[in-house]
N, C-alpha and C positions, 0 to 999 in steps of 0.2 A: 157384632153389626157397626158399632161405633169406631173399632178397630177397623174395620174393612174399607170403612169411607175415609177415616185418617190416612191408611195407607194409599188410597186412591189419591187422595189430593197430593200427598207427598209425591207420589209417582208423576202427577199431572205436572205439578211446581217445576220437580227436576227435569222432565221432558221440555218443558217451556224455557227454563234456562238455557238448555243444552242447545236448542234449535236456534235461539236468539245469538248467542255466542257465537255457534257454526256459520249463522248467516252473515254477521257482521264482517269477518274478512274477506267474506266474497263481495259484499257491497262494496268495503273500501276498495278492493283489487278492481272491482268495476269502474269505480270512482276513477282511479288513477291512471287506469285504461284510457277512460274517456278524456281525461285532462292531457295525457301524452298525446292522442290523438289529434286534439284541438290546437295543440301546440305545434304537432306537425303539418297541420293544415295552413297555419299562419304563412302566409307568402315570404316572411322574413325569417323564418325559424333557422335556417340555413347560417345567415349572416349571423342572428344572435348566438348561435352556438359558437361559430367561429371567433366572434369577439370575447365571449366567455372563455374560450380554450385559451385565446392569446393572452388575456389578463391574467389567467392563472399561472400560465408558463412565465409569463414576466416578472409576475410577483414571486413565484418560486425561485427564479434564477437570481432577481436581486438579495432574497433572503440568503441563499447559497454562496453566492459569490460576488455580491456587490464591491467595485474596486473601490478603493479607498483613494485619497489625493496622492501618497507617497507611492502606491503600486503603480497609479497613472503616470506618475512623473518620471518613475525607474523606466518604464516602458518609453515613455515619448523622450526623454533626454539620453537613454542608453547608459547611464551609472546608476549606482545604488545609494540611494541619498542616506543611508546609513551609516556609511564609509564617509561621505563629505558634510561640508558645512556649506550653506547658500547663505548668500547678503545681496540686499536690495540697498542701495547707498543714494538718497536725494542729492544733488547738488545744485548751486546756483543758476547752472547753465544746461543741467539736464539729469544726470546720473549714472549710475553702474550696476551692472549684474556681475556678480562673482560667485565661484566656485572654488571651494580647495580640499584636497584631500586629507582627511584627518591623519592618515600616515603618510610622511614625506616619501617613504620607502615603497608606498604601493603604487607602482608604476603602472599597473592595470586602470585603476581609477583615473589617474592622472592623464594618461592616452584618451581615455572616454570622454573627462571633461573637455578637453581641449579639442577634440573632434566636435563634441557638440556646440562648442561657442563659436568655432569657425562656421557651423552650419546656421545658427541662430543670427549671427552678426550680417550673413548674405540675406538670409530669409526676411529678417526686419527691415534692412535697407530695401528690399523690395516690395515691401508692404505685406508680406505674408505673416500671419500670426496665428498658423494652424497649429503650433507647436504646444503653446501656451493655452490654447483652444482646447488641445487635447488632454492637457495636462488636469486644467480646472473644470472640465465639462463645459465650459461657457465662455464667451468671449470676454476677457478681462475689462473693467473700465479703463477709458483713454486709448484702447488699441484702436478701435474704430477711427478716430481722429488721428493718430501714429499712421495708419495706412494712408489717410486722404493728404496727410501733411509729409509724407515719408521723404519728398525731396527736400524738405527743409530741416530734415534731422539728419544728423551723420552719427553712424555706428562703426566704432574703432574696436578690431579685436586685441586684445593685450595679454600675453601670457605671463605668469606669475610663477614662482619657484615651485609651489605645490599644487598649481590649478591654473585658471585662465579667468578673464574678465571680457565683457563688453562694457564699453565707454560710450555713452549718449549723449549729445550734445546737440544744442540749437541755440538759435537767437531770435526764434519765433516766438512770441507769448502764448499764442495759442498751442502751439506745438509742445512747450514747456509745462504748460497747466496738463495736457494729456500725457505727458512723461510721467510726472508726478502722481498722477492719478493711478496710470498702471504699476509703478512702483508701489504706492501705498497699499494696492489691494495684493500685490506678492508679499508685501510684510506681513499683511492680516491673514493671509493663507496659510502661508509657509511658517508663521509665526519664529522667526529668527529675532535676535536682540536688537535689532536695527531701530533706528528712530524714523517716524515719519515725518522730520523735518530735515532741514537743510544745515550746513555749518559753512562758516566763514570767517575765517581768520580764528580757529577756535572755539567760535561761539555759533551757538544754533539761532536761527531766524526763520520764521513763519515764511512759506512759499508763497501763501496769498493772505488778504485780510481775513481774520476770524480763523486762521490754522492755530493750533496749539504751539506754544513756544516750549 
């Protein structure tokens, strides 16, 4: 009799455990369906889904193919930076931007450099700074003032044996500050060996009080 009672108790316990385990997924599934239904009933459900999808897509794109400064520069300027050297020079009356081909026999890069500098000399003179904005993915410091004061700034295209330069000059103090801010930013971004100070008679001097010498 005790054996029968024990067997029945064990069978009842197993039955209750199985029934509970079986019903839980159904309850969870019903709960999930209820939550999904509530989300669909939300008047902004479609907008939320669109935002989430857009955010996920943007994150995936940035992770897979986020453009670097050099790749943006190559596309905007039309020549390979790996084959050239870029310099930004501060001068007492303005400054200069110049690029030279690393290989003097690289006529392809030389032609691309000169074409680019012809273009930016004309663009900057007209107050158009779209190219540096494309390169840096933001408008560089000083550019807004250079746009506003473009009639007080002179841009001159000059050819070099292995490249080209744009010489920037002004006799306006506000324009001069803007030019130097613009060039300093380029130095920090492109990281050439150029100094963020000017030279006069072989000596460097601060362009403004407080600048490093």
